[in-house]
C-alpha positions in Angstrom: -12.5 11.0 -46.5 -16.0 12.0 -45.6 -16.9 8.5 -44.4 -13.7 8.4 -42.3 -14.5 11.7 -40.7 -18.1 10.6 -40.0 -16.8 7.4 -38.3 -14.3 9.4 -36.2 -17.0 11.8 -35.2 -19.3 8.9 -34.2 -16.5 7.4 -32.2 -15.8 10.6 -30.4 -19.6 11.0 -29.7 -19.7 7.5 -28.2 -16.6 8.2 -26.0 -18.2 11.4 -24.7 -21.4 9.6 -23.9 -19.5 6.9 -22.0 -17.4 9.5 -20.2 -20.7 11.2 -19.0 -22.0 7.8 -17.8 -18.9 7.1 -15.8 -18.8 10.7 -14.4 -22.4 10.7 -13.1 -21.4 8.9 -9.8 -18.6 11.5 -9.4 -21.1 14.3 -9.9 -23.5 12.8 -7.3 -20.6 12.3 -4.9 -19.4 15.8 -5.1 -22.7 17.6 -4.9 -23.8 15.4 -2.0 -20.7 16.1 -0.1 -21.4 19.8 0.1 -25.1 19.5 0.9 -26.8 19.9 4.3 -27.9 16.6 5.8 -31.6 17.6 5.3 -31.0 17.8 1.5 -29.4 14.4 1.2 -32.5 12.5 -0.1 -33.3 10.5 -3.1 -35.6 13.2 -4.4 -32.8 15.8 -4.3 -30.0 13.5 -5.4 -29.5 15.2 -8.7 -30.2 18.8 -7.7 -27.5 21.3 -6.7 -27.2 22.3 -3.1 -29.0 25.4 -1.9 -25.7 26.5 -0.4 -22.2 25.0 0.0 -21.6 23.2 3.3 -18.1 21.9 4.0 -18.8 20.8 7.5 -18.9 17.1 6.4 -15.3 17.4 5.1 -14.2 19.1 8.3 -15.8 16.4 10.5 -14.4 13.6 8.4 -11.0 15.1 8.4 -11.0 15.6 12.2 -12.1 12.0 12.8 -9.8 10.3 10.3 -6.6 12.4 10.6 -5.2 10.5 13.7 -5.7 7.1 11.9 -4.3 8.4 8.6 -1.2 9.7 10.5 -0.6 6.3 12.1 -1.1 4.6 8.8 1.6 6.8 7.2 3.8 6.1 10.2 3.4 2.4 9.5 3.5 2.3 5.7 6.3 4.8 4.9 9.1 3.3 7.2 8.1 -0.3 6.2 8.2 0.7 2.5 11.6 2.4 2.8 13.2 -0.4 4.8 11.8 -3.1 2.6 13.0 -1.3 -0.6 16.5 -0.6 0.8 17.0 -4.1 2.1 15.5 -5.7 -1.0 17.8 -3.6 -3.1 20.9 -4.8 -1.2 19.7 -8.4 -1.4 19.1 -8.1 -5.1 22.5 -6.5 -5.6 24.3 -9.4 -3.7 22.3 -12.2 -5.4 22.8 -10.8 -8.9 26.3 -9.4 -8.9 28.1 -10.9 -5.8 27.0 -14.5 -6.2 28.5 -17.1 -3.8 28.2 -20.8 -3.2 24.6 -21.5 -2.3 23.3 -18.1 -3.4 20.7 -19.7 -5.8 19.4 -22.0 -3.0 19.2 -19.0 -0.7 17.3 -17.0 -3.3 14.9 -19.9 -3.8 14.3 -20.2 -0.1 13.6 -16.4 0.1 11.0 -16.7 -2.7 9.1 -19.3 -0.7 8.3 -16.5 1.7 6.0 -15.0 -0.9 3.8 -18.1 -0.8 3.3 -18.2 3.0 -0.1 -16.7 3.9 -0.4 -14.5 7.0 -3.1 -16.7 8.5 -0.7 -19.7 8.7 1.9 -17.8 10.9 -0.3 -15.5 13.0 0.1 -17.4 16.3 3.9 -17.8 16.1 4.1 -14.2 14.8 2.2 -12.8 17.8 4.2 -15.0 20.2 7.5 -13.7 18.6 6.3 -10.0 18.9 5.4 -10.6 22.5 8.8 -12.2 23.2 10.7 -9.2 21.8 8.2 -6.7 23.5 7.0 -5.2 20.2 3.5 -6.6 20.3 0.8 -3.9 20.2 3.1 -1.3 18.7 3.7 0.3 15.3 7.4 -0.7 15.3 6.4 -4.3 15.6 4.1 -4.0 12.6 6.9 -2.3 10.7 9.1 -5.3 11.4 6.4 -7.7 10.3 5.8 -5.9 7.0 9.6 -5.5 6.3 10.2 -9.2 6.8 7.2 -10.2 4.8 7.9 -7.8 2.0 11.6 -8.7 1.6 11.0 -11.7 -0.8 9.1 -9.8 -3.4 11.4 -6.7 -3.1 14.4 -8.9 -3.5 12.9 -10.6 -6.5 12.2 -7.3 -8.2 15.6 -5.8 -7.6 17.5 -9.0 -8.4 15.8 -9.2 -11.8 16.5 -5.5 -12.3 20.2 -5.7 -11.4 20.7 -8.7 -13.7 20.4 -6.2 -16.6 23.2 -4.0 -15.3 26.4 -4.7 -17.3 29.1 -6.4 -15.2 31.7 -4.3 -16.9 30.4 -1.2 -15.1 31.0 -2.9 -11.8 34.5 -4.1 -12.8 35.4 -0.5 -13.8 34.2 0.7 -10.4 36.4 -1.9 -8.8 39.4 -0.7 -10.7 38.7 2.8 -9.5 39.1 1.5 -5.9 35.5 1.0 -4.9 34.5 -1.8 -2.7 31.2 -3.5 -2.0 29.4 -0.5 -0.5 31.2 2.0 -2.8 29.9 0.2 -5.9 26.5 0.1 -4.4 26.5 3.7 -3.5 28.1 5.2 -6.5 27.0 2.9 -9.3 24.0 0.7 -8.3 21.9 3.3 -6.4 22.0 5.9 -9.2 20.8 3.3 -11.7 18.0 2.0 -9.4 15.7 5.1 -9.4 13.1 3.5 -11.6 13.4 0.2 -9.7 12.9 1.9 -6.4 9.8 3.7 -7.7 8.2 0.4 -8.8 9.1 -1.5 -5.6 8.0 1.4 -3.4 4.6 1.7 -5.1 4.1 -2.1 -4.8 5.2 -2.3 -1.2 3.4 0.8 0.0 0.2 -0.4 -1.5 0.6 -3.8 0.0 1.3 -2.4 3.5 -1.5 0.2 3.3 -4.1 -2.4 2.3 -3.0 -5.1 4.7 -5.7 -5.8 7.4 -5.2 -9.2 8.8 -1.8 -8.7 10.5 -2.5 -5.3 12.1 -5.9 -6.4 13.3 -4.4 -9.4 15.2 -1.3 -7.5 16.5 -3.1 -5.3 18.9 -4.8 -6.0 22.2 -8.6 -5.8 22.2 -8.5 -3.6 25.3 -6.0 -1.2 23.8 -7.2 2.4 23.3 -4.8 3.1 20.4 -6.4 4.0 17.1 -4.1 2.4 14.5 -6.2 -0.7 13.8 -7.4 -0.9 10.2 -11.0 -1.3 11.3 -10.7 2.1 12.9 -8.7 3.5 10.0 -11.3 2.4 7.5 -13.7 5.3 6.8 -16.7 3.0 6.4 -16.1 1.3 9.7 -15.2 4.6 11.4 -18.3 6.5 10.4 -20.8 3.6 10.3 -23.2 3.6 13.2 -25.9 1.3 11.8 -26.5 -2.4 12.3 -25.7 -4.9 9.6 -28.0 -7.7 8.5 -26.2 -9.9 11.0 -27.5 -7.5 13.7 -24.0 -6.6 14.8 -22.2 -3.2 14.6 -19.9 -3.0 11.6 -16.8 -2.5 13.7 -17.4 -5.8 15.5 -17.6 -7.6 12.1 -14.3 -5.9 11.2 -12.7 -7.3 14.3 -13.8 -10.8 13.2 -12.0 -10.7 9.9 
């Protein structure tokens, strides 16, 4: 018993030491963020600030809030539409199968393996043809179309586990296609929607290539990822390629 208690105490001591090591960068980050610019030096990196200064947070918030707002205006609708359409596709392909449904599902899955770079030129031409180029609705359309395969796959596999007897009972009660979807499928899909929404929102939020090529270079709008990125937004120095960071972002 004493040896086991000693081993457990040693394990806890090791975990506390590792936690301190991992929290050191967080400590430096927090105390540096509330220091005056004159105190941000290597010599005073570990010392506490002489007084709290939150002007850095205020300035960063003022500079980034327009870009963050536009990012949410892009990511939230794209996530909701992709999840809803993917749910309906998965519902049809799993419970309302028809002739050729497996072939259609296979063709949709091929969309997961098509990289953005291979369709950028026709994608931009298509957006220009429907007059949605250089706009957030155009980007929402792109992300919805590109997110449908993975959303459909997730929901289709999720709905396969729903007992068919439940749907048959709903049919007996007089529900049709949309009635079953609304009253039976949707209430059972909460966990599925959470998983798909997290996946799709993260994918849309982190996507850079498509938005950076879907806006005119001369446009004054501020929803480009290179302008949304805090590092590119606040960086004013020159990189080792002797070019401003934001110009390198435009090259990605």
